[in-house]
C-alpha positions in Angstrom: 149.2 32.9 182.8 145.9 32.2 181.7 144.4 35.3 183.9 146.2 37.6 181.5 144.5 36.3 178.6 141.2 37.6 177.0 138.1 35.4 177.7 137.9 34.4 174.0 141.4 33.4 174.1 140.7 31.4 177.5 137.8 29.8 176.1 139.4 29.0 172.6 142.3 27.2 174.8 139.9 25.3 177.1 138.1 23.8 174.0 141.4 22.9 172.4 142.5 21.0 175.7 139.4 19.1 176.3 139.0 18.1 172.6 142.5 16.6 172.6 142.3 13.1 170.7 138.7 14.1 169.4 139.1 13.9 166.1 136.8 16.0 163.7 134.8 16.9 167.3 136.2 20.2 168.2 132.9 22.3 166.9 130.6 19.5 168.7 132.6 20.2 171.9 132.6 23.8 171.4 128.8 24.0 170.8 128.1 21.6 173.6 130.2 23.5 176.4 128.4 26.9 175.4 125.4 25.5 176.0 126.6 23.9 179.2 128.1 27.4 180.3 124.8 29.2 179.2 122.9 26.7 181.9 120.9 24.7 179.0 121.2 20.8 178.1 122.6 19.2 174.7 120.8 16.5 172.6 123.5 14.7 170.7 121.9 12.9 167.5 124.4 10.0 166.9 125.0 6.6 165.4 126.7 4.2 167.5 130.6 4.4 168.2 131.1 8.0 167.5 132.5 9.4 170.9 129.4 10.5 172.4 129.9 9.3 176.1 133.7 10.5 175.6 132.5 14.3 174.6 130.2 14.3 177.6 133.1 13.1 180.0 135.5 15.8 178.5 132.8 18.7 178.8 132.7 18.0 182.6 136.6 18.7 182.6 135.4 22.5 182.0 134.6 22.7 185.7 136.8 22.6 188.7 136.3 19.3 190.7 133.1 18.4 188.5 130.8 15.5 189.6 130.0 13.4 186.9 127.1 11.1 186.2 126.4 8.7 183.3 123.6 6.3 182.5 122.6 4.1 179.7 118.7 4.1 179.6 116.6 1.3 178.6 112.6 0.7 179.0 113.5 -1.2 182.2 115.2 1.6 183.8 114.3 2.6 187.5 114.3 6.1 189.2 116.8 4.4 191.7 119.2 3.8 189.1 119.0 7.6 188.0 118.1 9.6 191.3 119.7 7.2 193.5 118.1 4.2 196.0 115.3 4.6 198.5 117.4 4.9 201.8 116.2 2.0 204.2 116.9 3.9 207.3 114.7 6.6 206.2 111.9 4.3 205.5 111.7 2.9 208.7 111.5 6.3 210.1 108.4 6.5 207.5 110.1 9.0 205.3 110.5 8.1 201.4 114.3 9.7 201.2 116.7 8.8 198.5 120.4 8.5 198.8 121.2 10.9 195.9 125.0 10.7 196.3 126.9 9.6 193.1 123.5 10.0 191.4 122.1 12.7 188.9 120.6 15.1 191.2 124.4 15.8 192.7 126.0 16.1 189.4 127.7 18.9 187.7 127.4 17.0 184.0 124.9 14.3 183.4 125.3 12.1 180.5 122.3 10.1 179.4 122.4 7.6 176.6 119.3 6.4 174.8 117.1 8.9 176.8 114.5 8.0 174.8 113.8 4.8 176.1 113.7 5.4 179.4 110.4 5.3 181.4 107.8 8.0 181.6 108.7 8.2 185.5 112.2 9.1 184.9 111.6 11.5 182.3 108.9 13.7 184.0 111.2 14.0 186.8 114.0 14.9 184.6 111.5 17.7 183.2 111.6 19.1 186.6 115.1 19.1 187.1 115.9 20.9 183.6 113.2 23.4 184.0 113.7 24.4 187.7 117.1 23.1 188.8 115.2 21.4 191.7 114.7 17.6 193.0 111.9 16.5 195.2 113.6 14.2 197.6 110.7 13.1 199.8 109.0 15.9 201.4 111.8 17.9 200.8 112.9 20.2 197.5 116.7 20.6 197.2 118.6 22.8 194.4 120.7 20.7 192.2 124.0 21.9 191.1 123.4 20.7 187.6 125.0 22.8 184.8 123.1 20.9 181.9 122.4 17.5 180.6 124.2 15.8 177.7 121.7 13.5 176.2 122.1 11.2 173.5 120.0 8.9 171.1 120.1 7.8 167.3 116.6 8.6 166.9 114.4 11.7 167.4 111.7 11.2 169.9 108.5 9.6 168.3 105.3 11.7 168.3 102.4 11.5 170.5 104.6 9.7 173.1 104.6 13.0 175.4 107.9 13.5 175.1 107.8 16.9 173.0 107.9 18.8 176.4 111.5 17.3 177.3 112.7 17.4 173.9 111.9 21.2 174.0 114.4 21.7 176.6 117.4 20.4 174.9 118.1 23.8 173.4 121.4 22.8 171.3 121.0 19.8 169.0 124.3 18.4 167.5 124.6 15.8 164.8 127.7 13.8 165.3 128.8 12.1 162.1 131.6 9.4 161.7 135.0 10.9 160.5 135.2 12.2 157.0 138.9 13.3 156.5 141.5 10.4 155.6 144.1 11.8 157.6 142.1 12.0 160.7 140.7 8.3 160.2 144.4 7.2 159.7 145.5 8.9 163.3 142.5 7.3 164.9 143.8 3.9 163.7 147.3 4.7 164.6 146.9 6.7 167.9 146.5 5.1 171.1 143.1 4.8 172.7 141.6 8.4 173.5 141.5 8.9 177.1 138.4 10.1 179.0 140.2 12.4 181.4 142.9 14.7 180.0 144.9 17.4 181.7 143.2 20.7 181.5 144.8 24.2 182.9 143.1 24.8 186.3 143.2 28.2 185.5 140.9 28.1 182.5 138.1 26.1 184.3 134.8 27.2 185.9 134.3 26.9 189.5 131.1 28.3 190.9 132.0 31.6 191.2 133.3 31.9 187.9 130.1 30.2 186.5 127.4 32.3 188.3 129.4 35.4 187.4 129.3 34.5 183.7 125.5 34.0 183.9 124.8 37.0 185.7 127.0 39.0 183.4 124.6 37.9 180.7 122.0 40.5 182.0 124.5 43.2 180.5 124.7 41.6 176.9 122.4 43.2 174.6 121.0 41.6 171.4 122.2 44.0 168.3 119.5 45.5 165.9 121.1 43.7 163.2 120.9 40.3 165.0 117.2 40.8 165.7 116.6 41.6 162.2 118.3 38.1 161.6 116.2 36.7 163.8 113.1 38.2 162.6 114.0 37.2 159.0 114.4 33.4 160.3 111.1 33.7 161.7 109.6 34.7 158.5 111.3 32.0 156.4 109.9 29.3 159.0 106.5 31.0 158.6 106.7 30.6 154.7 108.0 27.1 154.9 104.9 26.2 157.0 102.6 27.5 154.6 103.9 25.0 151.5 101.7 22.4 151.1 104.5 19.7 151.3 105.2 21.0 154.8 101.6 21.7 156.2 101.4 18.3 157.9 104.7 18.6 159.5 105.1 22.2 160.4 108.6 23.7 162.5 107.2 24.7 165.5 109.6 26.9 167.6 108.3 27.7 171.2 108.7 31.2 172.9 110.4 29.5 175.8 112.9 27.9 173.5 113.8 31.3 171.3 114.4 32.9 175.0 116.6 30.3 175.8 118.3 30.4 172.7 119.0 34.4 173.0 120.9 33.1 176.5 123.0 30.8 174.2 123.8 33.5 172.0 124.4 36.1 174.7 126.8 33.7 176.5 128.8 33.3 173.2 128.9 37.2 172.9 130.3 37.4 176.7 132.8 34.6 176.2 134.3 36.5 172.8 134.7 39.7 175.2 131.7 41.2 173.6 128.7 43.0 175.1 126.7 43.0 171.9 125.3 39.6 170.1 126.4 40.0 166.5 125.2 38.3 163.3 128.1 35.8 163.4 126.7 34.6 166.6 123.2 33.9 164.8 125.0 31.4 163.1 125.0 29.2 165.8 121.0 29.1 165.7 121.3 26.4 162.9 122.5 24.0 165.7 119.3 24.8 167.9 116.3 25.4 165.6 115.9 21.9 163.9 113.3 19.7 165.2 113.6 16.5 163.0 116.2 15.5 160.5 114.1 15.9 157.5 114.0 20.2 158.4 117.5 20.2 159.5 119.2 21.6 156.5 116.1 23.6 155.7 116.5 25.4 158.7 120.2 25.6 158.3 119.9 27.2 155.1 117.4 29.6 156.6 119.8 30.8 159.3 122.9 31.1 156.5 120.4 33.2 154.0 118.9 35.6 156.9 122.7 36.3 158.1 123.6 37.2 154.3 120.6 39.6 154.0 121.4 41.8 156.9 125.3 41.7 156.6 125.6 44.8 154.4 128.6 47.1 154.2 129.0 50.6 152.6 131.5 53.4 152.8 130.4 57.0 152.5 134.2 58.0 151.7 134.1 55.6 148.8 130.8 56.7 147.5 132.0 60.4 147.4 135.2 59.3 146.0 133.4 57.6 143.2 130.8 60.5 142.5 134.0 62.7 142.2 135.3 60.2 139.7 132.3 59.6 137.7 132.1 63.6 137.3 135.9 64.0 136.3 135.7 61.2 134.0 132.8 63.0 132.1 134.8 66.2 132.0 137.9 64.4 130.5 135.6 62.3 127.9 133.8 65.8 127.2 137.2 67.5 126.9 139.4 65.5 125.2 137.5 62.7 123.1 135.0 63.0 120.3 131.8 60.6 121.1 131.0 59.7 117.4 134.3 58.4 116.7 135.2 56.7 119.7 134.1 53.3 118.6 135.1 51.1 115.8 133.1 49.1 113.6 130.3 51.6 113.9 127.8 51.6 110.9 124.5 53.7 110.0 121.8 51.6 108.7 118.5 53.6 108.0 119.6 57.0 109.6 120.6 54.8 112.7 124.0 53.7 114.3 124.6 49.9 114.8 128.1 48.3 116.2 128.7 45.5 113.8 130.1 42.3 115.8 130.2 39.0 115.4 128.5 36.3 117.4 129.5 32.7 118.2 125.6 31.0 117.8 125.4 27.3 119.0 123.1 25.1 116.6 122.7 21.6 115.4 125.2 20.2 112.6 125.4 16.8 111.0 128.0 14.6 112.3 130.5 14.1 109.0 132.2 10.8 110.4 128.5 8.9 110.9 128.6 6.7 108.1 124.7 7.4 108.1 124.9 11.1 108.4 124.7 11.6 104.3 121.8 9.1 103.8 119.5 9.7 106.7 117.8 12.8 107.0 115.3 12.7 110.0 113.2 15.8 109.1 112.5 14.3 105.4 111.5 10.9 107.2 109.0 12.6 109.5 107.7 14.8 106.4 107.0 11.7 104.4 105.8 8.9 106.9 103.7 11.3 109.3 103.9 12.3 112.5 102.4 9.4 114.1 105.2 6.8 113.4 108.7 8.2 114.1 110.4 4.7 112.8 112.3 3.7 109.9 114.0 0.3 109.0 113.8 -0.7 112.8 115.3 2.4 114.0 113.4 5.3 115.8 113.6 8.7 114.8 115.1 9.4 118.4 118.2 7.4 117.4 118.7 9.1 114.5 119.8 12.2 116.3 122.9 10.7 117.3 123.9 11.7 113.7 123.9 15.6 115.0 126.2 17.4 117.7 126.2 20.9 118.6 128.4 23.4 116.7 129.1 27.3 116.9 128.9 29.1 113.8 130.6 32.5 113.4 127.8 35.0 112.4 128.3 38.9 111.5 125.3 41.0 113.3 124.4 44.7 114.3 123.6 45.8 117.6 122.1 49.0 118.3 123.7 51.9 119.4 120.5 53.4 121.1 120.9 50.0 123.4 124.3 51.0 124.7 124.7 50.9 128.4 120.8 50.5 128.9 118.7 47.5 130.4 116.4 47.2 127.2 116.4 43.6 125.9 116.7 43.4 121.9 117.6 41.1 119.1 120.4 42.0 116.8 120.0 42.5 113.0 121.4 40.1 110.6 123.6 41.0 107.5 120.3 41.8 105.5 119.3 44.3 108.3 116.5 42.0 109.4 115.9 41.1 113.0 117.5 38.0 114.1 115.3 36.7 116.6 116.1 33.0 115.3 119.0 31.2 113.8 118.9 28.1 111.5 122.0 26.3 110.6 122.3 26.9 107.0 124.5 23.9 106.7 122.3 21.2 108.3 119.2 22.6 106.8 117.1 21.1 109.7 113.9 23.0 110.0 113.1 22.4 113.4 116.6 23.1 114.8 116.6 26.7 115.8 118.4 29.2 118.0 116.6 31.8 119.6 118.7 35.1 120.3 118.2 37.6 122.9 120.5 40.7 123.9 120.9 43.1 126.7 123.6 45.3 127.7 122.6 45.4 131.4 123.5 49.1 131.7 127.1 48.4 130.9 129.5 48.5 127.8 129.1 44.4 127.8 126.6 42.8 125.9 125.0 39.7 127.3 123.6 37.6 124.3 121.7 34.6 125.3 120.9 31.6 123.4 118.3 29.0 123.5 118.3 26.1 121.4 117.1 22.3 121.3 119.2 19.5 120.6 116.1 17.4 119.0 112.9 18.3 117.7 110.3 20.2 119.9 107.9 17.5 119.2 110.0 14.8 120.9 109.4 16.9 123.9 113.4 17.8 124.5 114.0 20.7 127.0 115.8 23.5 125.7 119.4 24.3 126.7 120.9 27.9 127.1 124.2 29.2 126.7 125.4 32.9 127.1 128.0 35.0 125.5 129.5 38.5 126.2 130.2 41.1 123.7 132.4 43.7 124.8 132.3 47.0 123.1 135.4 48.9 123.7 136.1 52.5 122.8 138.9 53.3 120.6 141.1 56.3 121.4 143.0 56.7 118.2 144.2 59.8 116.2 141.0 61.1 115.0 139.0 60.6 117.9 140.8 63.3 119.9 140.0 66.8 120.3 142.9 69.5 120.2 143.4 70.6 123.6 146.0 72.7 125.0 148.9 70.9 127.0 148.6 72.9 130.0 144.9 71.6 130.3 146.1 68.0 130.0 148.7 68.4 132.8 145.8 69.8 135.0 143.4 66.9 134.5 146.6 64.6 135.1 147.3 66.2 138.3 143.4 65.7 139.1 143.5 62.2 138.6 146.9 61.8 140.4 145.0 63.5 143.4 141.9 61.4 143.0 143.8 58.0 143.0 145.9 59.3 146.0 142.4 59.9 147.9 141.4 56.7 147.0 144.6 54.9 148.5 143.6 56.6 151.9 140.4 55.4 151.7 141.6 51.8 150.9 143.8 52.0 153.8 141.0 52.7 156.2 138.9 50.0 154.8 141.5 47.5 154.8 142.2 48.4 158.6 138.6 47.9 159.0 138.5 44.6 157.4 141.2 43.4 159.7 139.6 44.4 162.8 136.1 43.3 161.4 137.4 39.8 160.8 139.2 39.4 164.1 135.9 40.4 165.7 133.8 37.7 164.0 136.3 35.1 164.8 134.5 33.1 167.6 135.2 29.2 168.5 131.4 28.6 168.5 130.9 29.3 164.6 133.3 27.5 161.9 135.5 29.4 159.9 133.4 28.6 156.7 130.4 30.1 158.3 132.4 33.2 159.7 133.1 34.0 156.0 129.4 34.7 155.7 129.6 37.8 157.7 133.1 38.8 156.8 132.8 38.1 152.9 130.7 41.5 152.7 133.5 43.5 153.2 136.0 41.3 151.0 133.6 41.9 148.3 133.1 45.5 148.9 137.0 45.8 148.6 136.5 44.0 145.3 134.4 46.6 144.1 136.8 49.4 145.3 139.4 47.6 143.5 137.4 47.7 140.1 136.9 51.5 140.9 140.7 52.1 141.0 141.1 50.0 138.0 138.5 52.2 136.1 140.6 55.6 137.4 143.9 53.8 136.5 142.4 53.1 132.9 141.2 56.7 132.7 144.4 57.9 133.5 146.0 55.9 130.9 143.4 56.7 128.5 144.2 60.6 129.1 148.0 60.1 128.8 147.8 58.7 125.7 145.6 61.7 124.5 147.2 62.6 120.8 146.3 65.9 119.0 145.3 65.1 115.6 
């Protein structure tokens, strides 16, 4: 029975049932339904033929015995066509009363296509209905049962037309694009025409009482501190966007009223997922609420996603303590069993200082041997002989002659200073003559302008990152430099001669300590795995795509990867300890 299911299971099933046959529209349906259930209206920004009216009809099926109104606006539309004709009988009694049965004032869901083409008389009345859920009929003000309006257009309302206030009331703004997946498009061609009405489990639908109860429950839902931080970060990013010169004439403006309405939408999303707290994952819904124009939609989507990433932080005190214990034990083992001075191969002393001897794979220019002009045409010598003001020879430009050159990599022996090992200090290596090698020129090509600059940094680890910057052409031709990086790992060597003499009993004691440490890690990992499983379930919501959900859950997944690196390091230390041999 649906009543036995959680609210999240029920709303997910409801979305699935009313989305049947609407290929690639389930996310649109989910967000539009969320807005309607929150008492807000939806704007569909769509090209023709993308099932916008079908989506609106399907949304009405979420309500029990719904009254649905639909109208295609145009510049000649009259209020009578939307709000009902004037009653002739009442007019004879000198009362201006409309017959609203079957029209928008009595509808639960209304779909207004091409809304911005309507007349001001209609749009002004709509503003009152959306704002206050009231309609003035003659001298009587009546409450309308409207849950929300679904409006559609293939354009954003033009500026300075008095439409800003109405546009601001459409809290959810969804772009409905044509299908992109081939399988869905094939299904569209082969399936029978999609029906506007499909069977929906009645126990899943909302009657007036169930809907009002849901709205009342939003007062008990709070926006978490983390989510508030995300929202504040979005506001800061909007301010920074507006301050840029390119955007000053077209700033993003979000009214306080709009922020408040969006908060209601987020609270409804939390409530329908059986939560009394809005979480950062819910804030991802804002990317479909904040944008105002097509040219700022992507920028705002990025602001929302980046803000959620910034405040999705995970840490484990247990693992931090474990890591501290491991580092202390590692230091003890290294000090007890191994000699620092002999822990590395290929270490040489130069002028009283120690250096690692390594080989670099340096990118540089070299003449193409297969080019018939490569042995008879030297661009550098030509530039030198005819002057820099005329780069041509025999009808060929110098720029063409660089086709005779290609990028190759030269193996070069260098020395890295031992003092920079595991530091964050940038440095240049020494060449075989023990001179600083900040620039390298290919000795084969002898092309003076073709040089490669070299800079190194261990970045606090045992891996040295070597950054190469080189040009494929003469700097005078204004060719932008290219960059490559290479990683040189300085691995310790634990051979006979590097080990200290240590009693076997001491070795066994440290092995036992390591085994206990690894067992402790496994217990912590199990706790983190359980947390990750539950955390992932908690952040599953039908109103956020699976791709965007991973923005939140990835923070724990990344932490698990870091933990696994910690265990691998501990396993390597255990292996190193077991391989210890007394000289």
